[in-house]
C-alpha positions in Angstrom: 0.0 0.0 0.0 1.3 3.4 -1.0 2.4 5.6 1.9 1.9 9.4 1.8 3.7 12.2 3.6 2.4 15.7 4.0 5.0 18.5 4.2 4.3 21.9 5.7 6.6 24.7 4.7 5.8 28.0 6.4 8.2 30.5 4.9 8.6 34.3 4.9 6.8 35.2 1.7 4.4 32.2 1.4 2.8 29.2 3.0 3.3 25.9 1.1 2.3 22.3 1.4 3.4 19.1 -0.5 2.2 15.6 -0.6 4.7 12.9 -1.6 4.7 9.2 -1.8 7.4 7.0 -0.3 9.4 7.3 -3.6 9.4 11.1 -3.1 7.1 11.7 -6.1 5.2 15.0 -5.7 1.5 14.2 -5.9 0.1 17.4 -4.6 1.1 21.0 -4.0 -0.5 24.1 -2.5 0.9 27.6 -2.1 -0.4 31.0 -1.1 1.4 34.3 -0.5 1.6 35.9 3.0 1.0 39.6 3.5 4.1 41.5 4.3 3.4 44.2 6.9 5.9 47.1 7.1 4.9 49.5 10.0 8.0 51.6 9.3 11.3 51.2 7.4 13.3 48.2 8.6 10.3 46.6 10.4 8.5 43.6 9.1 5.5 41.8 10.6 3.1 38.9 9.7 -0.4 38.3 10.9 -0.2 35.0 12.9 -3.9 34.2 12.1 -3.2 34.6 8.4 -0.2 32.3 8.7 -2.4 29.6 10.3 -5.4 30.0 8.0 -3.3 30.1 4.9 -1.3 27.1 5.9 -4.5 25.1 6.5 -5.8 26.2 3.1 -2.6 25.1 1.2 -2.5 21.8 3.1 -6.1 21.0 2.0 -5.2 22.1 -1.6 -2.2 19.8 -1.6 -4.3 16.8 -0.5 -7.0 17.6 -3.0 -4.5 17.7 -5.8 -3.0 14.4 -4.6 -6.5 12.9 -4.5 -6.1 11.6 -1.0 -7.9 12.2 2.3 -6.1 13.0 5.6 -6.6 9.5 7.0 -4.4 8.1 4.1 -1.4 10.1 5.4 1.4 8.2 7.2 3.1 11.3 8.7 3.4 15.0 8.6 6.6 17.0 8.6 7.0 20.7 9.3 9.6 23.3 8.4 9.4 27.0 9.1 11.0 30.5 9.1 12.9 30.3 12.4 13.9 33.4 14.3 10.6 35.2 14.0 8.9 35.5 17.4 5.3 36.0 18.7 3.2 36.0 21.9 -0.4 34.8 22.3 -3.0 34.2 24.9 -3.0 30.7 26.4 -6.8 30.5 26.9 -8.1 32.0 23.7 -5.2 31.5 21.3 -5.4 35.1 20.2 -2.0 36.7 19.4 -1.5 39.9 21.4 0.7 41.3 18.6 1.7 40.4 15.1 4.6 38.0 14.5 7.8 40.0 14.3 9.7 38.5 11.4 13.3 37.4 11.6 14.6 40.2 9.3 12.8 43.0 11.3 14.8 45.5 13.3 12.1 46.2 15.9 14.3 45.3 18.8 17.7 46.9 17.9 17.6 49.2 20.9 16.9 46.3 23.3 19.8 44.3 22.0 22.1 47.3 22.2 21.1 47.8 25.8 22.0 44.2 26.5 25.3 44.6 24.8 26.1 47.8 26.6 25.3 46.3 29.9 27.7 43.4 29.3 24.9 40.9 29.0 25.9 40.2 25.4 28.9 38.2 26.5 26.8 35.8 28.4 24.5 35.4 25.4 27.5 34.5 23.3 28.9 32.1 25.9 25.6 30.2 26.5 24.0 30.2 23.0 26.9 30.7 20.6 25.0 33.4 18.9 26.0 37.0 18.2 23.6 39.3 20.1 21.3 40.7 17.4 17.7 41.7 16.8 17.6 38.9 14.2 16.7 36.3 17.0 13.4 35.7 18.6 14.3 36.5 22.2 14.5 40.3 21.7 11.4 40.2 19.6 9.4 38.6 22.4 11.0 41.1 24.8 9.8 44.0 22.5 6.2 42.7 22.5 6.2 42.3 26.3 7.5 45.9 26.6 5.1 47.5 24.1 1.8 45.7 24.6 0.2 47.3 27.7 0.0 44.8 30.6 1.8 42.0 28.7 4.7 41.5 31.2 2.3 41.1 34.1 0.1 38.7 32.1 3.2 36.7 31.2 4.2 36.4 34.8 0.7 35.2 35.7 0.9 32.4 33.2 -1.7 33.8 30.8 0.6 34.2 27.8 2.6 31.8 25.6 5.6 32.7 23.4 7.5 31.0 20.6 8.5 30.6 17.1 6.4 29.6 14.1 6.8 25.9 14.5 5.4 26.1 18.1 2.5 28.3 16.9 1.5 25.9 14.1 1.9 22.7 16.0 -0.1 24.1 19.0 -3.0 25.0 16.6 -2.8 21.9 14.4 -3.0 19.6 17.5 -6.0 21.5 18.9 -3.8 23.3 21.5 -2.6 19.9 22.9 1.1 20.1 22.0 3.1 23.1 23.2 6.5 22.0 21.8 9.6 22.9 19.8 12.9 21.2 19.0 16.6 22.1 19.0 17.1 23.5 15.5 14.4 26.1 16.2 15.1 26.6 19.9 18.8 27.2 19.3 18.0 30.1 17.1 16.0 32.0 19.7 19.0 33.3 21.7 17.5 31.6 24.8 18.7 28.0 24.5 21.9 26.8 26.2 23.9 25.2 23.4 25.5 22.7 25.7 22.5 21.5 27.7 20.0 21.9 24.7 17.5 23.4 27.2 16.3 26.9 28.0 18.9 28.8 29.9 17.5 30.1 33.2 20.2 32.8 33.6 19.4 34.2 30.2 15.7 34.1 30.8 16.1 35.9 34.1 18.1 38.7 32.6 15.7 39.0 29.6 12.7 38.9 32.0 11.0 36.2 29.9 9.2 33.7 32.2 10.2 30.1 31.5 6.6 28.9 31.6 6.0 31.0 28.4 8.2 28.7 26.4 7.6 25.3 24.8 9.1 22.0 25.8 12.1 21.1 23.6 11.7 17.6 22.1 14.0 15.7 19.7 13.6 16.7 16.0 12.1 13.3 15.1 9.7 13.1 18.1 5.9 12.5 18.0 4.7 16.1 18.2 1.0 15.3 18.4 -1.6 14.6 15.7 -3.6 16.7 13.3 -6.9 15.1 14.4 -8.3 18.3 15.8 -8.0 20.1 12.5 -8.3 17.4 9.9 -10.2 14.6 11.7 -7.5 12.0 11.3 -5.0 11.0 14.0 -2.0 11.4 11.7 1.2 12.1 13.7 3.5 15.1 13.2 6.8 13.2 13.2 9.3 15.9 12.4 9.9 19.6 12.6 13.1 21.4 11.7 13.9 25.1 11.2 14.1 25.8 7.5 17.9 25.9 7.2 18.5 22.7 9.1 15.8 21.1 7.1 17.7 22.2 4.0 20.9 20.6 5.4 19.0 17.4 6.0 17.4 17.5 2.5 20.8 17.9 1.0 21.9 14.6 2.6 24.6 16.4 4.5 24.5 13.9 7.3 28.3 13.6 7.7 30.6 16.0 9.6 32.1 18.6 7.3 29.4 18.6 4.6 28.1 22.0 3.6 25.1 23.5 1.9 24.1 27.0 0.9 20.4 28.0 0.5 19.5 30.9 -1.8 16.1 31.9 -0.5 14.7 35.2 0.6 17.8 35.3 2.8 20.9 33.3 2.2 22.2 30.7 4.7 25.4 28.6 4.8 25.2 25.5 7.0 28.1 23.3 8.0 27.5 19.9 9.7 29.8 19.8 12.6 28.8 16.5 14.1 28.7 16.1 17.9 30.9 19.2 18.7 30.0 22.9 18.2 32.4 24.9 16.0 32.7 28.7 16.6 34.5 30.6 13.8 34.5 34.4 14.2 31.4 36.0 12.7 29.5 32.8 12.2 27.3 31.1 14.8 27.0 27.5 16.1 23.6 26.1 16.7 21.9 22.7 16.8 21.4 21.0 13.5 19.0 18.3 14.8 18.4 15.7 17.4 17.7 12.5 15.4 17.7 8.9 16.6 19.0 10.0 20.0 22.0 11.8 18.6 22.5 15.6 18.7 24.3 17.1 15.8 25.6 20.7 15.7 26.0 23.0 12.8 27.8 26.3 12.0 25.7 28.8 10.3 26.2 32.1 8.4 23.2 34.2 7.5 23.0 37.1 5.0 19.7 39.0 4.9 19.3 39.7 1.2 19.4 37.0 -1.5 16.0 36.4 -3.1 15.0 39.7 -1.4 17.4 41.4 -3.8 15.6 39.9 -6.8 12.3 41.1 -5.3 13.8 44.6 -5.0 14.8 44.6 -8.7 11.4 43.3 -9.7 9.0 45.2 -7.4 10.8 48.5 -6.5 13.1 49.2 -9.4 11.0 47.3 -12.0 14.1 46.3 -13.9 12.9 42.7 -14.3 9.5 41.1 -14.7 10.2 38.0 -12.6 13.1 36.7 -10.6 14.1 34.1 -13.2 14.6 36.9 -15.8 17.7 37.9 -14.0 19.7 35.1 -15.5 19.0 36.2 -19.1 19.6 39.9 -18.4 22.7 39.4 -16.4 24.1 37.1 -19.1 23.8 39.9 -21.7 26.9 41.5 -20.4 30.2 39.7 -19.7 30.8 41.6 -16.4 29.4 44.5 -14.4 32.3 46.7 -15.6 33.3 47.4 -11.9 29.7 48.0 -10.6 29.0 46.4 -7.2 25.6 46.2 -5.3 25.8 45.5 -1.6 22.2 44.7 -0.6 22.4 45.7 3.1 18.8 47.0 3.1 18.4 46.1 6.7 22.0 45.9 7.8 24.7 43.3 7.4 24.4 39.9 9.1 27.2 37.3 9.1 30.1 37.6 9.2 30.0 41.4 9.7 27.0 41.8 12.0 26.4 45.6 11.5 22.8 46.7 11.8 23.8 50.2 10.9 24.9 49.3 7.4 22.8 50.2 4.5 22.8 49.2 0.8 25.0 50.8 -1.8 25.4 50.7 -5.5 28.9 51.8 -6.5 31.3 51.9 -9.4 28.9 53.3 -12.0 29.9 55.4 -15.0 27.9 56.9 -17.8 28.2 53.6 -19.6 26.4 51.7 -16.8 23.0 50.4 -17.8 20.3 48.2 -16.2 22.1 45.0 -17.4 25.1 45.9 -15.3 22.9 46.6 -12.2 21.0 43.3 -12.7 24.3 41.4 -13.0 25.7 43.1 -9.9 22.6 42.0 -8.0 23.2 38.4 -9.1 26.9 38.7 -8.2 26.0 40.0 -4.8 24.7 36.6 -3.9 27.9 35.0 -4.9 30.1 37.4 -3.0 28.1 37.2 0.2 28.5 33.5 0.0 32.2 33.8 -0.2 32.1 36.1 2.8 30.6 33.2 4.8 32.9 30.5 3.4 36.0 32.6 4.1 34.9 33.2 7.6 34.3 29.5 8.1 37.8 28.5 7.1 39.9 31.5 8.2 42.5 30.7 10.9 41.5 27.0 11.0 42.4 23.7 9.4 38.8 23.4 8.2 38.3 23.1 4.4 35.2 23.2 2.3 35.8 20.9 -0.7 32.4 21.4 -2.4 29.2 23.4 -1.9 25.8 21.9 -2.2 23.2 24.5 -3.2 19.5 24.8 -3.1 16.7 27.4 -3.1 14.7 28.9 -5.9 17.7 31.0 -7.2 19.9 27.9 -8.0 17.8 27.3 -11.2 20.0 30.2 -12.4 22.9 28.5 -14.2 24.9 31.8 -14.3 24.6 32.2 -10.5 25.8 28.7 -9.9 28.8 29.0 -12.3 29.8 32.4 -10.8 29.6 30.8 -7.4 32.0 28.0 -8.4 34.3 30.6 -10.0 34.5 32.9 -7.0 34.9 30.1 -4.5 37.2 28.0 -6.6 35.4 24.7 -5.6 32.7 22.6 -7.3 29.1 23.7 -6.8 26.6 20.8 -6.7 23.0 21.4 -7.6 20.6 18.5 -6.7 17.8 17.4 -9.0 15.4 18.5 -6.4 16.0 22.1 -5.5 13.3 22.0 -2.8 15.7 20.6 -0.2 14.1 22.4 2.7 10.6 21.0 2.5 11.9 17.6 1.4 14.3 17.5 4.4 11.3 17.9 6.7 9.2 15.3 4.8 12.1 12.7 4.6 12.7 13.1 8.3 9.0 12.7 9.0 9.1 9.5 7.0 12.1 8.2 8.8 10.6 8.9 12.1 7.3 7.3 11.2 8.9 4.1 9.8 8.2 4.9 6.1 12.0 4.7 5.7 14.0 2.1 7.6 17.3 3.9 7.9 19.2 7.1 7.3 21.1 5.3 4.5 17.8 4.7 2.7 17.0 8.4 3.0 20.4 9.4 1.7 20.0 7.2 -1.4 17.2 9.4 -2.5 19.6 12.4 -3.0 20.4 12.9 -6.7 22.7 15.3 -8.4 21.4 17.5 -11.3 24.6 19.3 -12.3 28.1 20.0 -11.0 29.6 23.4 -11.8 33.4 23.5 -11.9 35.5 26.7 -11.5 36.4 28.3 -14.9 38.5 31.3 -13.9 41.9 31.6 -12.2 42.2 32.3 -8.5 43.8 35.6 -9.2 40.8 36.7 -11.3 38.4 35.5 -8.6 40.4 37.3 -5.8 40.5 40.6 -7.8 36.7 40.6 -8.3 36.2 39.7 -4.6 38.6 42.5 -3.5 36.3 45.0 -5.3 33.3 43.6 -3.5 35.1 43.8 -0.1 35.8 47.5 -0.7 32.2 48.2 -1.6 30.9 46.2 1.4 33.1 48.1 3.8 31.6 51.4 2.5 28.2 50.4 3.9 29.5 50.0 7.5 28.0 52.3 10.0 26.0 54.1 7.4 23.2 55.2 9.6 25.7 56.6 12.1 27.5 58.5 9.4 24.4 60.4 8.3 22.9 60.9 11.7 
């Protein structure tokens, strides 16, 4: 009898759902966009109820297209945007404020106060993370500070807080399961990296009551069933933050394997096995806890990858759709010295400068839109090298190849440029949807659809390998120009204040 797995992918710009069979054939798919709420420049929010309702809608759509009913499912797997944070009422389920999205700078001042007080060092020591408004802890703190009476209600046990995985599971299980797992918890800035539990010292300083936070279970646990919402007792058997799900979907199960996701943001993930690795500018976190074994990863995040393509399309109107960028960028052999540094909301890893702002430099009267579009594509390549260089600098660690995924890797020019600038092969899988497939494959492994990790690994297939085609001197010269442009963005909001 055919076994079916439902995958839930709650991203930044859309909610999606997939239905696959045990051979990973996609039988059903649903997708709907999420409304982006911009209260002021640099701030970004989502309506949590829209997230929930839209996700339910696309799950039903995927099952309808697959021609199956919920009771035919063997398992459900979930992946989600991670560092976004929210607070809701325990009794009614009503959010007391919008979800504050990972890229938002609502809580810059809160984090700066923590750093100025010396608390930032304890955050680094316990979590491995660089104190930044990127993570959920400061977003939860901002909500408690800015919604009247919220702190008092939190202390009385009336409010719950968490990331998107917790919110969705809580609702999908009829408010029976208030849970999360290490890949999401380690990206909140509240989880102790060594104990894999909430850190009471951090919570005390942040004034976030521990009872507001979900129980941390293994990534392949039984997280409850969807019976309350779909009438069938189908178990949710995996949840992973989107980037760790991508690492799993890329079959990067061995220590030292690396993937780069080109999504709305860009994220480099390195499987470090049982020991955290802490290079300067990058952050260690939990990759997953699977089959009783905890694996760590090193991660580097850049804020603008696909977001840069959206900017070209929606704001500058230089392209009609993101895939057009390959054709336009390929019409010129180079940018002629033009560099775009897309620090629209600051720089993340490895620079971590929230005061940086985007620049477009090196233009002449011969510069046209083709050069600007190519510079936008190249910005994804250079930002990835920033992360790779930070990972290997001052250590014996080497990255022999880069596995890539995300919507942008359909762009052959991007993948070739990436191989050229890094000087290593870039490997694109046949299935570029590594994130959602990682969650579904883990759900299948946990539910017994697959009998072993080796069986799951065998499903990984390579589409194309891009080999470097330029010399290291050429690559380094191009990258040196990028580095000069990137450094121009530093402290921009302080310079013009």
